N, C-alpha and C positions, 0 to 999 in steps of 0.2 A: 870693784873689779869683779868680773865674772867671765868664765869661759867654760867651755865644755870640751871633752876629748875630741881629737881630730880624726881624719879619715881619708879614704878615697878610692883607689883602684881595686883590684880584686886579689884573691888568694885561693889556694886549693887544699884540701885536707891531707894531702900526703906528707912525707917527710920534708922539712924545710930545705930549700936550696940555698946555696951560699950567695951572699950579696954580690952584685956586680960592681964594676969599678966606680959607679956613681953612688954606691951604697944603697941601691934599690933592691928590694926583694923580688924574686921572680914572680910573675903574675900567676903562676900555678902553685902558689903556696898559701897556706893559712886560711882557706875559705871556711867560713861557718855558714851552713845552709840549713834553713829550717823546713825546707820543702821536701817532697818526695820525688821531685823531678830528677831525671837522669842527666839532663843537660840544660845549660842556660846560654842562649845565644848572645846574651849581652856581653859575655866574656869569651866570644869566639867559639862557642859550642862545646867547651870542655866540660867534663863531668863535674858536678858540684855536690852530688849526693853522697854524704859521708857523715859518720858519727864520730870520727876521730879529729883531734885538733893537733896542729903542729906544737911541739913542746914549748917553744918560745912564747906562745900566746898565754899559756897558763903558768909560766915560771914567774910568778909575781915577785915583786921586791917589797920589803917592809922597812919603814923608817918612822921614828917618832909616834909609833902606835898606829900608823896608817898603812894602807896597802896601795902599791903603785903597779902599773902595767909593766910587763916584761918585754913585749914585742917592741922593737925599735927603742930600747931603753934609753931614757934621757931626752927623747924627743918631745915629751909632754911631762911637765913637772907637778901636775895636780894628781891626787889619788883617784882610785877607781873603786874604792870600797863602798859599803852600804850607806854610811853617812853622806858620802859624796854623791851617790846615786839619788838619795833623798833630796839633796840640795838642787841637783839638776832637775828633778821632777817639780820642785817648788818654783824653780825659775820658769819652767814650762807653764805653770799655773799663772804666774805674773804676766807672761806674754799673752796668754789668753785673756786675762783681764784688760790689758792694754788694747787688744784688738777686738774687744767686744765678743769674745768667744770664737773669733776666726783664727785660722791657722796661718794665714798669710795676708799681705796687703795687695799683692799683684792682682790686676783685674782679669783673672782667668774667665773666659766666656763659657767654657765647658769643661767637663771632666778630662784631665790630661790622661794620655795613654800610658806614659812612663814618667816617673818622678824619681829623682835622686836626692836623698838627704845626706848631705856631707857633714860628718862629725855628728852622727846620730845620738851618741851618748847612750842613754838608757833605751832609746828607740821609741820614746813616748810620742814624739811628733809624727814619726813615720806610721806608727800604729794607728794614731787618730786619723791620719789622712787616708790610710787603707780602709778604715771603717767607714769613713764618710764617702769614699769613692771605690766601691767594691769592684768596679770594672778597671781600675787603674793598677798598673804594676808599680810597686813602690820598692825601691832598693835603699837601704841605709848602710852607711859604712862608718867604721870607727877603728881606733887602735885597740880597744878593749872589748872582749866578749861578755859584755854586761847586759846584753839585751835578753828579753824573755825567750823561753823555749817554745811556748805555745803562741803562735802568731796567726793572723788571717792568712788564707792561702795566697793572697795577692801581695804579701809583704815578705821580703827576704833581707837578711842582714849579712854583711861581709866584714871581715877584718882587713883593714887596709889603711894606708897612710895617704892623706889628702895631698901631701907634698910630693908624692911620687908622680911620674908620668902616667896619665890615665890610659888604660888599655881597653876601654869599652869598644865594642864593635861599632865602627864608624857608620854602619848602615842602620843602627838602632840608637839614635840620639834620644835625649830627654825633652819632654814638653815643658817640664818645670824642674828647676834645680833650687833646692833650699839649703842655705848655709847659715848656721846660727851659733853664736857663742864661741867663736874660735880665736878671739883676741888672746894673744900670748901663746898661741899654738903654731902660728904660720910665719915662716921666715920671708917668703916671697909672695906677697899678696897679688902682685901683678900677674904672676904665673897662675895662681889659683883662679883669678878672674878670667884670664885668657882661656884656661882649660874649661871653665864653666861655658864660656862663649862657644868654643869649638864643639862642645858635646851637647849643645842645645839645638833643638829643632828650629829652623827658621820660623819666626812668629812666636816661638816659645819665650818663657820668662825665666829669669834668675832673680832670686831675692836673698838679700843679706839682712839678718837681724842681729844687731850687736849693741849690747850696753856699752856705754863709753866708760873706760876705766879711769874716771876722774870725778871726784866728789866736789860739789859746788854748794854755794848758798847765795841768795840774793840780798842778804844783809851781812852783818859782820860776824855772824856766828861761826862761819867756816874758820875765821882766824882764831877763834877760841878753841877749836878742836886741834890742839897741837899734835897730839899723838896720831890722829887720823891723817893730818898733813904729812907727818914724817913717814907714816906707813905707806901712803900712796906714792910719795916721792921716791922712797927706797924701792918699792915694787916696780915702778916704771924704769928706774935706773937699772935694776936687775934684768928687766925684760929687754932693754937695749943691749946689754952685754950678751944676753942669750940670743940676740938677733931675731927675737920673736916679740915684737912690741905689743904692749897692752893697749896703749892709747892710739887707736887707728880708725875707730868707727866713722869718724868724720871725713876720712879719705876715700871711702868706698864709692861715693858718687863719681868723683873724678876718675877713679880707676875704671869704673864701668864705661864711662864715656870714652876713655882712651882705648878700651878694648873693642869698641865698635857697637856697644849697645845703644839703642835709641829709646825715646820715651822714658828716660831715667828719672825717677822720682825719689825724693828723700823726705821721710816723715820723722821729726824729732819729738819725742815725748819726754817731759820732765817727770821723774818718779821720785817722790819723797822717800826719805829714809825715816820711817816712823809716822805716826798718825797726827802730825802737827798741822797739816793742811786743813783748810775750812771745808773744802768740797768733800762730800761724803764718799764719792768714788775714790778720790785721791787718798782719803783717810784709809779706806780699805786696802788699796794697793800699797800704801805706805807701811801698813802693818806687816804685810807679807815681805816687802822689800827689806825692812829692818831685820826680819828673821833671816832672810836669805843672806844679808850682809854679815850679820853677827856669826852665823855658822860658817860663812865663807872666809872670815878673817884668818882662821887657823890654817886651812890648806894653802891659801895664797902666801901667808907669811913663811911657812916652812918651805913651800915650793920655790918661791922667788927669793925672799930675803935670806932664808936659811941655806938652801942648796946653792944659790948662785952668788950670794954676797958673803957667805961663810959665817953667818951668825950662829951662835950655839943654841941648843934647844932651850936653855934657860933664858937667854936673851930674847928669843922669839916669843916665849910664853909670857914674859913681862910685857912686851909690846902688845901682844894679842889682848891681854887683859885690859890694858889702857884703851885700846881702840874700841873694843866691845863696849866698855863703859861709856865712852863718848857717843857711840852710835845709839845707846839707850837713853841718852840725856835728852829729855823733852824740850829743853831750852835751845837746843841746836837745831837749826832749820836746814838740814843738809838734804841734797837730792843728787841724783845721777840722771844723765840723759840716755835714752834708748833711741837707737837709729834703725829705721826700717827703710831699706834702700833696694829698689827693684828696677829692672830695665828689661826691654824686649830685644830679642835678636832679629834684625831685619829679615 
């Protein structure tokens, strides 16, 4: 299982406004802007230049020795501390390995003018894209202010919730929208896909990159990984109770077609957990994936099985130790599937 912090509309640096009846934060709250600009027309021309942050953004919560975001508390159950940031950056490296160094699969024919990175996490994908395309305006959004302070002039980060109604200026749509690692973070994927469609320029692309939250094997070794099977079954049960399911990567192609996208393509890559594969490239990515999975067991266990199913810290730590041991077992030929799904707006 893997996910990254979620995101999406805008926010402004003044004092926080009260939530409305739908529980959404006013669009003029909580902006974090790294630029010197006095205005950003993407959000209706309101001022975004500020060095202050709304208090709720930095009022972190702490549990089991980990740090969690405070803005929209409970909307996302994974931590946002340095170990988690390292995990997200490692996941970014795995994506690069799977795509041969590329940042996306969509067949963009030229540098896009405006790009949105939904659920930017540490901002590493947005920063790489901004470096590759210096003429492109790149916006990254997330629930947590964990992005770097020093960024390219064409890259901005905003604190926002991807599940809120998007308030971007309708006259300034995006040529490319990138969504990655939000499994377990979104309650209404159809709404998210529709909002991506609405805010994409005609002819522009939207791409989802999601690891499937289900471990597999092509032999009987998965059946031998008893603790791992228990762990992922409990995690998916918890995510269903949370109404933000982990196992949904294989549904994105159908959701994009239903939303009106055309030329929708789905690429599935099997990624080994550990260097058990014969192919040298799969061995390499398998080593990184095993490291990603073993350090990810703790936050997912505490976040989903602990918080949502009520397991104690001691019970969680016992399960964590067993699962990590199985993932490091060279006799188990486990793998996960990564889904790359993109489509074009007519």
